[in-house]
PLY file of the C-alpha trace (Angstrom):
ply
format ascii 1.0
element vertex 323
property float x
property float y
property float z
element edge 322
property int vertex1
property int vertex2
end_header
-0.05 0.10 0.02
1.26 3.56 -0.98
4.10 2.17 -2.78
5.79 1.29 0.35
4.61 -2.59 0.83
6.27 -5.51 -0.62
3.75 -8.07 -2.23
4.04 -11.16 -4.25
5.06 -9.86 -7.74
4.43 -11.15 -11.35
7.46 -12.45 -13.14
7.77 -9.43 -15.39
8.00 -7.38 -11.96
10.81 -9.68 -10.63
12.72 -9.03 -14.12
12.48 -5.50 -13.54
13.39 -5.34 -9.84
16.33 -7.91 -11.04
17.35 -5.54 -13.73
17.15 -2.61 -11.33
19.32 -4.26 -8.38
21.83 -5.11 -10.85
22.81 -1.38 -11.19
23.15 -1.02 -7.19
26.59 -0.74 -7.24
26.71 1.99 -10.08
23.81 4.13 -8.53
25.20 3.85 -4.96
28.60 4.81 -5.88
27.29 8.33 -7.21
27.92 10.96 -4.93
24.74 12.67 -4.12
24.78 16.48 -3.52
25.24 17.01 0.09
23.02 19.36 2.23
24.14 21.85 4.91
21.40 20.46 7.08
20.78 16.49 6.56
17.26 16.85 7.76
16.31 20.06 6.27
12.93 19.78 4.71
13.20 22.79 2.58
12.27 22.17 -1.30
14.70 20.80 -3.50
15.04 20.75 -7.39
13.09 18.23 -9.05
16.39 16.97 -10.30
17.73 16.40 -6.53
14.35 14.77 -5.52
14.80 12.24 -8.40
17.84 10.97 -7.06
16.19 10.03 -3.90
13.35 8.47 -5.70
15.59 6.53 -7.68
17.55 5.30 -4.48
14.21 4.19 -2.69
13.12 2.13 -5.80
16.42 0.86 -5.57
16.00 -0.26 -2.09
12.76 -2.11 -2.77
14.42 -3.89 -6.00
17.26 -4.86 -3.92
14.94 -6.56 -1.21
12.94 -8.23 -3.71
16.08 -9.69 -5.12
17.74 -10.71 -2.04
20.55 -8.02 -1.83
19.96 -7.05 1.72
23.47 -5.31 1.79
22.47 -2.90 -1.12
19.03 -2.23 0.34
20.92 -1.14 3.58
23.08 1.19 1.86
20.02 2.42 0.19
18.42 2.83 3.47
21.24 4.50 4.99
21.52 7.35 2.40
18.05 8.10 2.79
18.36 8.12 6.49
21.40 10.68 6.39
19.37 12.82 3.92
15.92 12.94 5.48
16.49 11.81 9.24
15.64 8.45 10.75
12.56 9.85 12.01
11.27 11.08 8.84
7.59 8.97 8.41
8.45 7.73 4.87
12.08 6.82 6.24
10.35 4.71 9.33
8.21 2.96 6.51
11.11 1.88 4.55
13.26 1.06 7.75
10.20 -1.19 8.37
10.25 -2.95 5.10
13.86 -3.55 5.44
13.50 -5.13 8.81
10.52 -7.31 7.81
12.65 -8.27 4.75
15.73 -9.40 6.91
13.69 -11.01 9.60
14.73 -14.62 10.04
11.80 -16.00 12.14
8.20 -15.32 13.51
9.71 -13.85 16.67
11.76 -11.46 14.59
8.71 -10.05 12.78
6.76 -9.99 16.01
9.43 -7.62 17.46
9.19 -5.61 14.35
5.15 -5.40 15.01
6.06 -4.13 18.53
8.21 -1.58 17.04
5.36 -0.13 14.89
2.96 0.06 18.00
5.67 2.00 20.02
6.08 4.34 16.96
2.42 4.62 16.70
2.35 5.54 20.40
4.41 8.65 19.59
2.86 9.52 16.35
-0.55 7.70 15.64
-1.23 9.38 12.49
2.31 8.22 11.02
0.49 6.67 7.96
3.75 4.75 6.27
3.87 2.81 9.59
0.05 2.23 9.98
0.38 0.45 6.57
3.47 -1.29 7.29
1.58 -2.56 10.58
-1.41 -3.79 8.55
0.97 -5.63 5.92
2.73 -7.14 8.83
-0.18 -8.38 10.61
-1.53 -9.84 7.63
1.67 -11.45 6.96
1.50 -13.14 10.45
-2.06 -14.20 9.42
-3.54 -12.26 11.96
-6.42 -11.08 9.62
-8.95 -9.89 12.15
-6.37 -7.57 13.71
-5.36 -6.33 10.17
-9.01 -5.71 9.08
-9.61 -3.47 12.73
-6.30 -1.79 12.01
-7.23 -0.80 8.20
-10.89 0.18 9.63
-8.82 2.63 12.22
-6.51 3.98 9.31
-9.43 4.84 7.15
-11.32 6.57 9.68
-8.15 9.02 9.67
-7.51 8.94 5.76
-11.32 8.16 4.23
-9.85 9.03 0.89
-7.24 6.45 0.72
-8.05 4.38 -2.52
-5.26 1.86 -1.79
-6.44 1.26 1.79
-9.97 0.53 0.57
-8.81 -1.95 -2.07
-6.32 -3.48 0.58
-9.35 -3.76 3.15
-11.70 -5.32 0.25
-8.96 -7.88 -0.50
-8.66 -8.79 3.33
-12.56 -9.16 3.61
-12.31 -11.33 0.37
-9.69 -13.56 2.10
-12.22 -13.91 5.03
-15.20 -14.95 2.68
-16.84 -11.60 3.49
-18.02 -11.01 -0.27
-20.56 -8.04 0.43
-17.92 -6.12 2.67
-15.25 -6.75 0.01
-17.55 -5.31 -2.73
-18.68 -2.35 -0.76
-14.87 -1.44 -0.09
-14.37 -1.62 -3.88
-17.19 0.73 -4.51
-15.82 3.25 -1.79
-12.62 3.15 -3.76
-14.37 3.86 -7.16
-15.86 6.88 -5.38
-12.17 8.13 -5.09
-10.72 7.08 -8.14
-14.00 6.63 -10.78
-11.82 6.32 -13.84
-9.54 3.10 -12.37
-10.39 0.70 -15.11
-8.46 -2.02 -13.20
-10.66 -1.36 -10.03
-13.88 -1.67 -11.86
-12.78 -5.01 -13.38
-11.50 -6.08 -9.84
-14.99 -5.12 -8.54
-16.39 -7.32 -11.39
-14.50 -10.35 -10.51
-15.72 -9.91 -6.76
-19.43 -9.86 -7.90
-18.77 -12.61 -10.19
-17.18 -14.83 -7.68
-19.63 -14.22 -4.89
-22.75 -14.74 -7.10
-21.78 -18.24 -7.29
-22.58 -18.58 -3.25
-25.64 -16.65 -3.34
-29.38 -17.43 -3.52
-30.80 -16.98 -7.05
-32.40 -13.36 -6.47
-28.88 -12.01 -5.22
-26.69 -13.91 -7.68
-28.74 -12.52 -10.61
-28.18 -8.68 -9.27
-24.29 -9.65 -8.49
-24.04 -10.97 -11.98
-25.83 -8.05 -13.41
-23.45 -5.68 -11.37
-20.30 -7.86 -12.58
-21.59 -7.16 -16.38
-21.79 -3.31 -15.62
-18.44 -3.42 -13.78
-16.33 -5.02 -16.67
-18.27 -3.09 -19.28
-17.16 0.21 -17.42
-13.84 -1.02 -17.15
-13.31 -1.59 -20.85
-15.24 1.52 -21.71
-12.12 3.14 -19.99
-9.43 0.95 -21.19
-10.81 -0.37 -24.60
-7.85 -3.11 -24.75
-8.14 -4.30 -21.33
-7.90 -7.84 -21.61
-8.84 -8.69 -18.13
-12.26 -6.73 -18.38
-13.07 -8.36 -21.71
-12.48 -12.03 -19.77
-14.69 -10.88 -17.00
-17.47 -9.70 -19.64
-17.40 -13.06 -21.43
-17.58 -15.27 -18.34
-20.10 -13.05 -16.48
-22.44 -12.95 -19.25
-22.01 -16.44 -20.41
-22.90 -17.47 -16.67
-25.92 -15.48 -16.79
-27.09 -16.78 -20.09
-26.79 -20.67 -19.37
-28.05 -20.41 -15.85
-31.83 -21.60 -16.07
-32.53 -19.95 -12.62
-31.64 -16.34 -14.23
-34.31 -16.59 -17.08
-37.07 -15.33 -15.02
-35.11 -12.24 -14.11
-33.78 -11.68 -17.76
-37.30 -11.90 -19.31
-39.56 -9.97 -16.75
-40.77 -7.08 -18.66
-41.55 -5.13 -15.25
-38.01 -5.58 -14.00
-36.85 -4.66 -17.31
-38.49 -1.05 -17.00
-38.58 -0.53 -13.31
-34.95 -1.82 -12.53
-33.25 -1.03 -15.88
-32.70 -4.80 -15.84
-30.49 -6.88 -18.61
-32.22 -8.53 -21.65
-31.37 -11.68 -23.14
-30.69 -9.94 -26.29
-28.39 -7.50 -24.56
-26.42 -10.04 -22.76
-26.00 -11.96 -25.84
-24.60 -9.04 -27.74
-22.18 -8.26 -24.88
-21.06 -12.02 -24.95
-20.69 -11.87 -28.57
-18.63 -8.55 -28.42
-16.48 -9.57 -25.50
-15.52 -12.68 -27.37
-14.61 -10.95 -30.63
-12.56 -8.67 -28.76
-10.76 -11.34 -26.87
-10.01 -12.93 -30.07
-8.65 -9.62 -31.60
-6.59 -8.83 -28.56
-5.22 -12.40 -28.57
-4.22 -12.61 -32.04
-2.66 -9.15 -31.93
-0.46 -9.78 -28.82
0.39 -13.34 -30.26
2.15 -11.78 -33.05
5.16 -10.32 -30.93
8.00 -12.49 -29.98
8.71 -11.08 -26.63
6.26 -11.33 -23.73
6.43 -10.73 -20.16
5.47 -14.23 -18.19
2.25 -12.15 -16.81
1.07 -11.26 -20.21
1.42 -14.74 -21.39
-0.40 -16.28 -18.51
-3.28 -13.89 -19.66
-3.02 -15.14 -23.08
-3.17 -18.63 -22.20
-6.16 -17.87 -19.98
-8.15 -16.12 -22.53
-7.53 -18.83 -25.25
-8.46 -21.34 -22.79
-11.90 -19.27 -22.27
-12.66 -19.15 -25.78
-12.14 -22.59 -26.34
-14.58 -23.44 -23.23
-17.05 -20.86 -24.78
-17.18 -22.08 -28.42
-17.31 -25.67 -27.06
-20.20 -24.75 -24.94
-22.10 -22.35 -27.13
0 1
1 2
2 3
3 4
4 5
5 6
6 7
7 8
8 9
9 10
10 11
11 12
12 13
13 14
14 15
15 16
16 17
17 18
18 19
19 20
20 21
21 22
22 23
23 24
24 25
25 26
26 27
27 28
28 29
29 30
30 31
31 32
32 33
33 34
34 35
35 36
36 37
37 38
38 39
39 40
40 41
41 42
42 43
43 44
44 45
45 46
46 47
47 48
48 49
49 50
50 51
51 52
52 53
53 54
54 55
55 56
56 57
57 58
58 59
59 60
60 61
61 62
62 63
63 64
64 65
65 66
66 67
67 68
68 69
69 70
70 71
71 72
72 73
73 74
74 75
75 76
76 77
77 78
78 79
79 80
80 81
81 82
82 83
83 84
84 85
85 86
86 87
87 88
88 89
89 90
90 91
91 92
92 93
93 94
94 95
95 96
96 97
97 98
98 99
99 100
100 101
101 102
102 103
103 104
104 105
105 106
106 107
107 108
108 109
109 110
110 111
111 112
112 113
113 114
114 115
115 116
116 117
117 118
118 119
119 120
120 121
121 122
122 123
123 124
124 125
125 126
126 127
127 128
128 129
129 130
130 131
131 132
132 133
133 134
134 135
135 136
136 137
137 138
138 139
139 140
140 141
141 142
142 143
143 144
144 145
145 146
146 147
147 148
148 149
149 150
150 151
151 152
152 153
153 154
154 155
155 156
156 157
157 158
158 159
159 160
160 161
161 162
162 163
163 164
164 165
165 166
166 167
167 168
168 169
169 170
170 171
171 172
172 173
173 174
174 175
175 176
176 177
177 178
178 179
179 180
180 181
181 182
182 183
183 184
184 185
185 186
186 187
187 188
188 189
189 190
190 191
191 192
192 193
193 194
194 195
195 196
196 197
197 198
198 199
199 200
200 201
201 202
202 203
203 204
204 205
205 206
206 207
207 208
208 209
209 210
210 211
211 212
212 213
213 214
214 215
215 216
216 217
217 218
218 219
219 220
220 221
221 222
222 223
223 224
224 225
225 226
226 227
227 228
228 229
229 230
230 231
231 232
232 233
233 234
234 235
235 236
236 237
237 238
238 239
239 240
240 241
241 242
242 243
243 244
244 245
245 246
246 247
247 248
248 249
249 250
250 251
251 252
252 253
253 254
254 255
255 256
256 257
257 258
258 259
259 260
260 261
261 262
262 263
263 264
264 265
265 266
266 267
267 268
268 269
269 270
270 271
271 272
272 273
273 274
274 275
275 276
276 277
277 278
278 279
279 280
280 281
281 282
282 283
283 284
284 285
285 286
286 287
287 288
288 289
289 290
290 291
291 292
292 293
293 294
294 295
295 296
296 297
297 298
298 299
299 300
300 301
301 302
302 303
303 304
304 305
305 306
306 307
307 308
308 309
309 310
310 311
311 312
312 313
313 314
314 315
315 316
316 317
317 318
318 319
319 320
320 321
321 322
């Protein structure tokens, strides 16, 4: 969250991190311009700020690739410039200490440090977010949820925190709460097509474990969420994949026929018609075929995009076989 969390990353991200971390000796050997007062908060030129952004990115890349020694050098440079008590630096220090922790006891020690820092400054957002991430890593999901709720009381416009809370609720099987959190995130970032698609995925996922009426409404919501995601990004394969899947499920489910064909619902509730769902399904399939064909022409793909292409091809085969 907030650019200071080490999540599991895709193959392409690991390759990028490896490439960057390999440049650590060169980057760290550069002589950063020293300031008269290392803890000064006076505004620097964009060029000087960019040097420190590069150091921060390098720190995270080194931790992801196991170069703890270079990561510590990066952290030392940032502490020297901004001071060890700087909020962002404290968050980065926490990431480093978590990354080098050898066992659960060491991680619990990191958690206690976060608690002590928050006693001094309860509004320290980088530390608050690190604490949530660490609670989750320790499988203390209930505590992580409560901590995120407290965080959002103080920062209700933090879209990333809403997305993180949604993911935590999802991990606990709390579908409606997870959906609500993404809806809150979209109030803050209405044009984030990836969040619209993620919302659609949640609606589609939890439709399968709901009663017929709620299931229909969740699928209808999923179709709208996926449609909005591809409206905002017209080559977003994940959005088209979701639209094809959700519309196919709605069409083949006998329990949904009543809702689709009820004229009163159609007029009063702007419900989906069979014809419209069929058109959306056909459109999504056509666009998936086009995107897969276009992206398959290239010889170089990241591991993540290759996985997307494989999944899309399998979906097309499944839909064509059933339809």
